[in-house]
N, C-alpha and C positions, 0 to 999 in steps of 0.2 A: 572532521570529518566532511568536510567537502568531496574527496577523495570517494569516501566511501559511498556519498550520495551518487555519486555521477556515476557507479556501477553498478548500484541496484536504482537507478533509473533505467540507464541502459536492457537492465534481465526483466526488470516490469513491462518494460515497453516490449521488448522479445517478447513473453508472456501473454502480452496484451493479443501483440501480434498471432501468433500461436493457439490463439483462442481459451486461456487456463488457468491457472490458479496457481501459487507457490506457497509451500513454507518459509518456514526461517532457513531452513536442513538444506532443502533444495536450492534457495538464494545462494547459498556458501559455495554450496559445489559449482552451481555455473558462473559464481562470478571469482571464484578460487578466491575470494577479500577474505584475507588472515584476521582481520577486525571482526565480520560479521560475527564470528561464536563468543567472543565476549561483553557485545554490547549490553548495555542494563539495560534496563524499562525504559529509561531518562533519555538513553541516549540512544537507543532505536523511535523514542518519538522524534527527537532532533535529526537526524537521518532524515526522516521522512517526511518529516516536513520541511525539509532542504531539497528535498526530491518532488516534493506538490509543488513548491514556494510558486511554480512557471505556470502550472495547470490554469486555464480558463474557468472564468469563476462559475461557464454552464455545462463543464464537464463536470468527470467525475472521476476523485482523484486514482492517480494510479496505484497508492499505496493500499486501497483494496482487494486488490489480486494477493494480496499479501493474508491466505485463511495459516493459522492452523486450525478450528475447527473446539476453541478453548473461550473462555471469560473473556480471558486475559488479550485478547486478538480486540473483543467489541475494545475493550478499555482502552485498548492500543488508539482503535480509528476513532474512540470518540474523546482522547485527547490527542493527536494530530488534529481533526478537525476543529476542535476548539481554535489550535494554536492558530491555525489558518485562519481562523472566523466562518467556517464553515457550521452548518445547522446539521444536528441529528435528532434521530428523535432519540425520548430519552429514557421508553425504555426495551430489552436486552431483546425480546421479538420485534416490537416493529426496528429495530436496527439490523438485524439479522439478514430482515424482508430487505429493511433501505439498501441493503450489501451486495445483498443479491441481483439487486434491483442494480446497482452502479455495476456490477460487474456484467450483467447484461449488455446493460449498453457502453461501457469501458469495449467490450468484444465489437462491436457494432462498430464503434466506429477506430477500433485499428484494424480490423476485416484485413483492410486494402492498403493499410499505412506502408 
């Protein structure tokens, strides 16, 4: 999974510099990585945890840029944060607000990187 994580990390960094968010489908198109469409939820969590394991404690996770607008995305973000021992709000509305703020912070941080 390390190869997939490296491809995803690069694509998410580019997405952050572009001041955008990205879906799994667009991520697949951007990376061309053949394994992405076949990943299970558990594998997505594993990949995103690998992507963000080096993210500084005070910075938002790059994985927050993955947005599909579904409750599945919220569960995914919760699972990744839990694996990385990051704290998130408990309810979906508060989590959605938190993710929106994290996306804005990432865009600010990556604007000139």
